[in-house]
C-alpha positions in Angstrom: -54.7 -25.6 42.6 -55.9 -29.1 41.3 -58.5 -30.8 43.6 -59.2 -34.3 43.6 -62.2 -36.2 44.9 -61.2 -39.8 46.4 -63.5 -42.5 45.1 -61.3 -45.6 45.0 -58.7 -45.4 48.0 -57.6 -49.1 48.9 -56.9 -49.8 52.2 -55.2 -53.3 53.5 -55.0 -54.6 56.9 -52.5 -57.7 57.6 -52.8 -58.4 53.9 -56.8 -58.6 53.6 -58.3 -55.7 51.7 -61.1 -54.1 53.5 -61.6 -50.9 51.2 -65.1 -52.2 51.0 -65.8 -51.1 54.2 -63.8 -48.3 54.9 -65.5 -44.7 54.4 -63.0 -42.4 55.6 -59.1 -43.1 56.4 -56.5 -40.6 57.7 -52.7 -40.7 58.2 -51.6 -38.3 61.0 -47.7 -38.3 60.0 -45.1 -36.5 62.6 -42.3 -36.8 64.9 -42.0 -36.0 68.5 -40.4 -32.3 69.1 -37.6 -32.1 71.0 -36.5 -29.0 73.0 -33.2 -27.8 72.1 -33.0 -24.6 73.8 -29.9 -23.8 75.5 -28.6 -20.5 77.4 -28.3 -17.6 75.3 -30.9 -18.3 72.9 -33.6 -15.7 72.7 -36.4 -18.0 71.8 -37.0 -21.9 72.1 -35.5 -24.2 69.4 -36.7 -27.2 68.5 -35.7 -30.4 66.7 -37.4 -33.3 65.6 -37.5 -36.6 67.5 -38.5 -40.0 66.5 -41.6 -41.1 64.1 -44.8 -40.4 65.8 -47.8 -41.0 64.1 -51.5 -42.2 63.8 -53.6 -43.6 61.4 -57.7 -43.7 61.7 -60.2 -45.2 60.0 -64.0 -45.1 60.1 -65.9 -48.2 58.4 -69.2 -49.8 58.2 -69.6 -52.8 60.6 -70.6 -56.2 59.1 -70.8 -59.2 61.3 -70.7 -62.0 59.0 -68.5 -64.8 58.8 -65.3 -63.6 57.3 -66.5 -59.9 57.1 -65.2 -56.8 58.8 -65.7 -57.7 62.4 -63.9 -61.0 62.2 -61.1 -59.3 60.3 -60.7 -55.9 62.4 -61.7 -57.3 65.6 -59.2 -59.9 65.8 -56.1 -57.2 65.4 -57.2 -55.3 68.5 -53.6 -55.2 70.5 -51.6 -56.4 67.6 -48.9 -54.7 65.4 -50.6 -55.1 61.7 -49.0 -54.2 58.2 -51.3 -51.5 57.1 -51.4 -50.5 53.0 -53.2 -47.5 51.8 -53.2 -46.9 48.2 -54.8 -43.5 46.8 -56.3 -45.0 43.5 -56.5 -48.9 44.0 -57.1 -49.4 40.2 -54.1 -47.3 39.0 -50.4 -48.2 39.0 -48.2 -46.5 42.1 -46.7 -43.5 40.7 -45.9 -40.0 42.1 -49.7 -38.8 41.6 -51.0 -42.1 42.9 -48.9 -42.8 46.2 -49.2 -45.8 48.0 -48.4 -45.5 52.1 -47.3 -48.7 53.9 -46.9 -48.9 57.9 -46.8 -51.4 60.6 -49.2 -50.0 63.4 -50.3 -51.2 66.7 -54.2 -51.3 66.8 -55.1 -49.4 69.9 -58.6 -48.8 69.3 -61.5 -50.7 68.0 -65.0 -49.7 68.4 -67.1 -52.9 67.4 -70.4 -51.1 67.5 -71.8 -47.5 67.3 -74.9 -46.3 66.0 -78.1 -44.4 66.6 -81.5 -46.3 66.1 -82.1 -46.8 62.5 -78.2 -46.2 61.4 -75.7 -48.7 59.8 -73.4 -49.6 62.6 -70.0 -47.8 62.5 -66.8 -48.8 63.6 -63.7 -46.4 64.4 -60.2 -47.8 64.3 -56.7 -46.2 65.6 -53.3 -47.5 65.1 -50.6 -46.0 66.5 -46.7 -46.0 65.4 -44.9 -49.5 65.3 -42.3 -48.7 62.7 -42.2 -45.9 60.0 -44.9 -44.9 57.3 -43.4 -45.2 54.1 -44.7 -43.2 51.2 -44.1 -45.1 47.7 -44.1 -43.4 44.1 -43.4 -46.4 42.4 -44.7 -49.7 42.2 
């Protein structure tokens, strides 16, 4: 099994590259579970419902003009175009996928740090469309 270390993931929010701030990103892609059990079944049966995903990010905060806070802070409560690419410098391919989505920003933590630490931001997006994994440019 090949194991990779991610070092050059690109993250774009609303068309703005925020990769230089982001330290962690995760896509939890799934669908609602529908109970399709009927009389006579020996066990519960489930089927897939509509898409239900979450994208979470952790980033270093920057309050400068045109910096992270001015970009991400303005997106809270809105639907945002999100693009995440495994390796920002290589072409999109089966081994370098890119994910695109429209997500509703439900959480933005504008400040969070202990004394003497860099301020950290936590962001969460909920599904406002589908997450599309692209294997070609």
